[in-house]
N, C-alpha and C positions, 0 to 999 in steps of 0.2 A: 428529436428524442424529447427535449426539453418539453417542446410543446406537446407531444404525446402525454409526457407525465403530467402535465398540469391539466390536460383534458379529463382526466379519471378514467374510472372503470368502463364507461360506456364507450370510449373512443378506443381505448385498448383492444375491448372486444372487436369492434367493427375493425382494427387493425388485423387482428386475429384470421376474421374471415377473409381480408383480402390476400394476406399472406397464404391462405390455405387455398385460395383459388389461383394463386399465381407461383406457387413453390416451385414449379419447374422452369420456370422462365430466365433463370439466369444461373450460372454456375458460380457458388461462393469463392472458389479459387482464382477466379479470375478479376474479380475486383480488389481494388485495395480499400482497406478497413480503416476508417478512421477513428479516432477516440469516440466512444458512444456519445459521450459529453464534454466536448471540446473546452469549453468555460463553465464550468459547475459553479451553480450561484453560491456555494460554500463549499470549502472542504476541512475535515477534521481528521486528525490522524492520532490513534490512542496507542496505547502500549498495553495489550492485555495478555500476553504470552508470557509466562514466568519464567519458562528456559532462556527466552532471549533477554528478558530483564538482567537475568543473573550474568549471562555471557558477555552482553554489550558491555554491562560497567566494567566487569573484569578486564576484557580485552580491549575497551576504552584506554584502560590506565595502562594496559602493556602497550600500546599504539603511542600514547604520549610519552611512553618513557623512551620507545623505540625512536621517536621524532625528536629526543630532547628537549621536550616541553613539559617534563612533568616529573615527580619523585619515582623512584622504584615502585613498581606495581607489586600488589599484596600478590604471595604465592598461592592463592585460591580465591575463589569468588566471593566478595563480601557479602553480606546478609541484604535482601530486597528490603527496602526503605519499608517501615510500617503503614506509611500514608498509602502506598501502592494498592495494598489489601483492602483499605479503607474508602477508596473511592476510585473510579476512573480517571486517567491522566491523559491529557491530550495536549496538542496545540494545533494552531490553524495554518493549513498549508497556503502557499501561493496559487491560487485557483486559475492564474494565468499561465501557469507553467505546465499544462497539460501536454502530454504526447499522446498517439495513438501507436498502435501494435505495429511491428515492421521497418520503423523509423532509426535512422543514423541518429544519436544523441552527440553533440558537440560537447565534451567534458568542460566544464570551466577552467580557464587558464590559470587561476590562483590555487587550484587543488591539486595534489599528486597523488592522493588517497582515495580511490574510486571504488565505491561498493554499490549492489543492489540490496532490495528488500522486499522479500515475497510476503504480500500481504492479501487477505481477503477485504472487500468493500461492500457497504450496502449503501443502496441509493434510496433516498426518503421519497416516497411517493404521495404522500398526504400529509399536508402541516399540520401543527398543533402546538399547543404549551402545556407544561405540566402533565404529560402523556404518563401514564400509569404503565409499569412493566407489562401487566396482562393486556393491555392494548395496543403496546409498541409494535407487536408483528404487523397488525392492521396498516400501520403506517410506513411500511417498507414496500417498495416498488419492486426490488430487485436487487441481484450481487453482481459484482464484478472482480475483477484482478487489477490488484495495485502494484506498481513496481516503483517503490519509494527510493529512486536514485539518491545517493547521499555522499558528498564530499567531505569525507572522514576527518580529514586534517582540519578543514575550516570548521567543522561540526564541533569537534572538541575542543577548540582553541576558543571559540567564541562562547561555549556553553560554561566555561569559567566563570563568566558572568552569570549571575541565576536568573536568567530570562527566557532561556529556552532556544531553539535552533534557528538561524537565519539563512546567511550564506551558504551553510553546510547543506541546505535543502533548496533554495530559491535560485535557481538556474534555469534556463530554457529547457523545457522537457523532463523536466526532474519528476513529474508525477505520469507515470504511464499507465493508461486506461485502456482497459479491453481484454479480449476482442470485442466482446459483446455483453449486453446486460442481460440476466437470464431472470425472469420475472419470479417472484417470490412463491407464486404458487407451482412452481416446476422444480424446485430446489429445497433440499433441507440443509441449511447452513450449519448444522451442528457437528458434521462428523465428516468432513470434505478432506480427501487427501490432497497435500499441496507440494509442490515438488520444483525444483529449479536446477537447470543445467546451465554451464557455460562451455562453450564451446562443444556441446552434445555430452559432456562428462556431467553426470548427475553428481551436484554439490548439495542441495538440500531436499530433505523430505520431511514432512510434518503431518498434522491435521490440525483442523478447525475445532476440533472436540477437546483440545486442550486451552482453549480461550478461559481465562478466569473470570472475566467478565463477557457476558451474551450481548448480541447486538440490542435485544429489548432494555437491557440495564443499560446500555450506553445511552440510548435515545431517552430514555426516562431520566437519566442524569443530566443529559445537555438540555433537556427541554424544562428544567426547573426555571421558572420566573423568566424564560426565553422561548420566543418562538420558533420552532424549526420549519422551514418551507420545501415544498416540493422540490427535488432535483438536488437538494444537498447529499454529500457524500461522507460518510465515515468510515474511516479504515480502521482495520483492527490492529494495526500494528504488525509487527514481524512475528511469524512463526519461530517455534524454537528451532535454531540451528539454521534459519532462513535467510542468512546474509554472511558475507564474507568474514565480516570483523569476528564472529562467532566461530567461524572456522579457520581463522588465524592467515586468510589469504585474500588479497584484494584483487580487484578487478585492473586490467590493462589496456593498452589500445588495440582495437579490432576484436575484443571478447565479444562472442555474441551470447546474450542472455536470455533463457527462454524459461519462461514461469509457466505452471500449469496448475490448473485447480480441477478437481475432478468435477463434471457436471457444466462446467462454464468454458474451458477451451482452454488454448495456449496463446501467449503473446511473445513476441521476440523484438529485443532491442539489441542493436548494434552500438558498441561504446567506439567513438571517435576520440581518442586520445593520444595524439602522436607524442605529447610530452611527457607519455608514461609508458614507455616501451618495455618495462620489466614489471614482473609481477612480485609487489611488496610481500613477503611472508613475516608473520610475527614468529 
């Protein structure tokens, strides 16, 4: 996939011709789908949904209180920091911690609070620097689903130091990508329905239409005095109410998490966490 992205439009056209000629040669249900980019050249994850920003901060304080690691939580959601409206906020992910759909993820032994995060992600197809918003769509190869698995107890402990997440996000298989990358010409990312199920129970439903910052705006921001490269991944951050933290209930051992975004498909992850037998409810 990385080679195909690097090769540009002409090679993509040849790939389409090949697929059209051989579309019936195999049954997609009979193959094991790997992550479309097992080791991306770079990964950044943003926070562009206002509802998630409000809910995550508030319920994060509630979680810290519940774990005995913070003061009493406020009785209502605090205001969103002004900087969030002034510029996109992101952190760099561990690009070596990517998993594909259908995998069993071993939850880290140091964490007892497991969570999923339902995200849309874009894949850069053409590199560049100082890209303007109007030109940014031409730099997008396509879109995929990202499950940003998060060890919440580790995350909120380490983020008391003002530097960002580390072991809360950095463990094997924490970034689940797939099942496919849908090329940009085949999908409109501005109003996609996004859903998450846990053990076939619908937990989350939202829309990419509620993004405060668009992908072209994210590309323009990141590329200021910095070169973006083909194959880089930009995650949208969690859609509003798109994680257990916002809903006040966490994952437990053997939970099956299924994420779906219209036009892209579904991905499923099984949580292997025998040290978390019960579901934490806030």
